[in-house]
C-alpha positions, 0 to 999 in steps of 0.5 A: 500500500505504501509503495502504491501511494508513493507511486501515485504521488510521483505520478501526480507530481509529473502531471502537475509539472507537465500541466505547469509547463504547458500552462507556462508555454501557453502563457508565453505564446499568449504574451507572444501574440499580445506583445510581438517583437518589434521590427528591426530598425531602419538602416542607413543606406550605404553605397560601396565602391569596387573594394567594398568600402563605404563611399557614401552613406545616408542618415535614417529618418530618425537621424541616426547613423545605423549602417547594417553589416553582415556577420561575414563582414565582421572580423573573427577577431572583433567577434571574439573580443566582443563575446569575451568582454560582453557575454562569454556564455552567449552560445550556451544560454537561452537569452538570459544567463541564470548564473549571471543573474544569481551572481549579480543579485548576490553581489548587489545584495552583499555590497548594497549597491549595483556592482555588476550586471547580468545583461546578456548580448541578447538582452542588450539587443532587446534593450536597443530595439526598445530603449527606455529607462532602466528599471526592474520592470524594464529588466523583466521585459528585456528578459522576456524579449531576449527569450523571444529573440532566441526563438526567432533568430539564430545565435549568429543573427542575434550577434549580428543585430547586437553589432549593428545596434550597439550605441557609440555615442551621439547618433552613431549606432553599430560597429560599422557606423563607428568604424567608418565614422571614427576610423574611416575604414570597414570593420574587417580592417580594424586592428586589435587596438581599434577593436578594443577601443570600440568594444569599451565605448558602448558601456559608457557612450556618454563619458567615453567619446572618441576624439574627446576622451581618447585618454580614458578610452585608452586606459579602459582599452588597456585594462581589458587587454591586460585581462585578456593577456591574463586569460590567454585570449589573444597571443602575447605579441598581439596584446603588446602591440595593441597596448602600445598603439596610440589612439588618434581617432576622432569623429569624421564626416560621413563619406560623401563621394559619388553623390549624384550616383549615390542619390540615383541608386538610393531610390532603389530602396536597397540599404547596401549597394555595391558599385563598380566605382573605382574611387581613385579613378573617381577622384582623378576625374573630379579633379580634372573636371573641376580644374578644366571648368574653372577657367571656362566660367569666364566664357559663361560655361559652368558645368560638365558631366562625365561617365567612364565605362569598362567596356568588357563588363559594362560597369561604370567605374566613374560617374560625375553629374556636375563639376561641383556637387556643393556649388548650389549657386550653379545647380551643382546637385543637378545630375547632368549625366542623367539629364535629357539634352539634345545630342547634337551630331553624336547619333551620326555614327549609329546612322552610318553603321545601320546604313552599312548593315542595310547595304546602302553604303560603305566608307568610300561611298560618295554622298552629295553635300548640297542644298536639300529640302525634305518636305520643308526641312532643309538641313544646313552644315555647321559652317553653313557651307556645302562641299559637293560630293564627299565620301561617307568617311569624310562626311562622318569625320567632318561631321557634315549634316546634309549627308547624314540627313540624306543617309537617314532618309534612305535608311528610314527614320523609323529604323533609327527610332526602333533601334534607339528605343530598343536599347533604352533611349527613354525620351526617344521612345516617348517622342517616337511619333513626333520625331523626324529626320532632324533627330540625326542632327540632335532634334531629339532628347537623350542623356549622357548615360544613354549615349555612353552605353551606345558608344561602348557598343562600338567597342564590343563589335556592335553588341549593346549592354546596359550600363552596370551601375551596381555589381548586383545588377540583374539586367544583363541584356546583350543585343546586337545593334549593328554587325562587327564589320560595321562597328569596325568600319566606324571605329576606323573612321572615328579614330583618325587623327587628321580630323578637323576636331582633333585638338591641336594641343595634343598633336605632340602627346606621345603617350596618349592612347589611341581612341575613336571619338565623336563630337556633338554640339546642340542647336544654339550651342547649349550642349557640347558632347564628346564621347570616345572609346578604345578597347578598355574604356568608353568615356562620355563627356558633356559640357554646358550649363544646366540652365540651358544658357548658350555660350558662343565658344561652346562646341563639342570639338573645342570644349568637350574634346580637350577634356575627353583627351585629358581623361583618357590620358590620365585613366589609360595613360601609355596604354599598350592595348591593341587596337580593334582587329578586322573581323571575319565578316569585313572584307576589302574590295576595289572601288571607283575613286569617283563614286565609291562603287564597284568599278564600272566600264569607265572607272580608271582611278580605283581605291580600296574600301571595306565592305560586307560580302553578300550585304554591301551593294554590288551595283557597279559605278556609272559616274560617266558614260558615252553619249552620242552627240552630233558631229559638231557637238551642238546636240546630244541624242537618245536611242529614240532619235539617234540618226543613222549617221552624222554623230559621234560618241563622247564620255561625259560625267553623270551628276545628280541635278542637285549637285549640278546646280551646286556646281553651276552656282559656284562656277565649277567647270565640268564637261556638260552634256550638250542639249538634247535633240530638239526634234526628239519626241521622247524629250517631251514625255520625260524630264519635267522640272521639279518644283523645290519651293513651295512644297507640294501639299504644304499649308502656309500661314501668312500675316495679313497686314504684312504678308511675306511673298513665297519663293518659286524655285525649281530644278530642271534638266541640264539642257533647259535654259528658261522656265515659265511659271503659272499661278492657278492656270494663269501665266505669271512670269518667265525666268532662268532656271536658277533665277529666284522668283517671288509671288504673293498668293491669294487665300485658299487653295493655290495651283502652281505650274512650272513649264520648261522651254521643252514644253514639259510641265509639273503641277503642285498644290498648296493651301494659303491662309491669312491671319490678322495680328 
């Protein structure tokens, strides 16, 4: 009976214990639901360079420097020092150390005052998450929170939270913030002496202020080092060196490098953003730009932006949005690298590259640089002069406008818009319905970021890759913009040194790396561009004013290119990189020197030219041909009126009518084809004059009180001497082919007719309206 009674009592105790534990567990779960753990605090956003150093940091919304660091960034030495000093049993207790609690209570009871604490690292994390006055109730709350933390997080995660939240005086929290602001280095680069200096501050953050109480900090640091020596925590030599190391640290300003890029990247919401920025290169770029812009201010040119890209990876290693971020008087905080501006002539290489791939031309193909009108749009060259027939490579390296517009007209503006939209030119994508042929001359909106990424494609054989601002960018899109052959041809043209925009001051620079570059100047001299590249780097330069103010001396060649050359001469000085090699899809052929086309029957002078087999055009040259003329040379014949006898054949050059007009206006002599046989009936069925002005189908709005007359202008065949003008089927005036005739139209629809002296006629119709001022 006694044995059964004892067994029953033991069983009842077990049941009560189990019920008690279950009740405690349920009670704890209820407390968990009623009083959940507070969320982690807001962290300071930090930007890192390519070596992992913090180069820019931002305050939290509560004005704290609280830089989060991963445990892997904390050196084992620092972790060991913190654990030995603060909580050596950290990995063994459940958040509260009962032995430490009993010991602290006994010591406080015996000595009648608080002599030692029992706070574990976990409890200190709880205190940091919910700061407040230190009372007994607060201590109980911290113990409860500590258990909650142990349930939610692993020991390593709790240690990481502690190292990120530990106070270091003022508004500095966490080891990383203290390390960066006091020692200007990351925690994993701290010495043992610096580690111990940081480890003693959290216990007395108000009386041990770095830079103010360094002597006290050294005393406390060395006391702990001596304790560690006695306990054999660290090697003797390390302890001795740490004790002898002086402490000269003080609070520094937070790092504020690459401000424009930092503010741009901060918008992502990430708290730790690793970039590919090379800080040494960045500082060199900043100094070069500041020194370069300083004297230009006297010419009313006050700002510049620069981007340096590593071509192989697409990583941005330097990013400068203005000449001086701190210059608030002149918009220093505006990010000129991301601003939408007019690109000037910088898109011309792309247009020619696309045209090469479309089989429209090759570098030696001849283009007409003469007055041209496209439905009212009449482009002009920068110097307002014409050059007649020029090769594509001449047109590109002299940045002629009219050949570029002619090429885009042949290619089709939609092809250019589609290409640029496809590689992220956002403003062009938005404005695609409003863009015309003028976009090749800068009549569109782009940014330095977009143009620099585009030009880096030339260095990659036509492969486009977006700029990589961070090392964790997920956008690894690669797409061909043009062929390797086309890219090589453009590179060869853009790398010539006998160009008019080559800075004279650089002629004697022996160590200057070979580069290809293109300049651009926007309408009204508001933006100057120069973007260059070699195999290693692409550098984009913009110079101008953020206000949009123009400057008489502002141009891509004269203002931006010298800065581009300085940058290359610094960043890639005396480079031994090979130049681009001719790709397999690029071949060489003989072409006519006069036309740039494969030689025809009468091509005597021939030169070599690059081409793409099966892509480049194979139409043979017809720059001249034999024409049958009367024996006395007065008339020429066609096959329909060729007589049986009494004629001879002579060779004559063939020029397009616009080029003929240009040559005649400048009195450039050439061998003219005699007028056609006046008795030929065929002449009356073909070759009617083309009316150049006004434009067919256009609408003209004229001021009623002071109307401007409209110009009548035509292009006729070479054998036409005079033309006759008719307005609404009424004779108006006869004039020479090249004579400028004006007339005052009536309101409403107007029919204009032009008849040449061979009876050939052309009609157009326009609409005229008058408005009262």
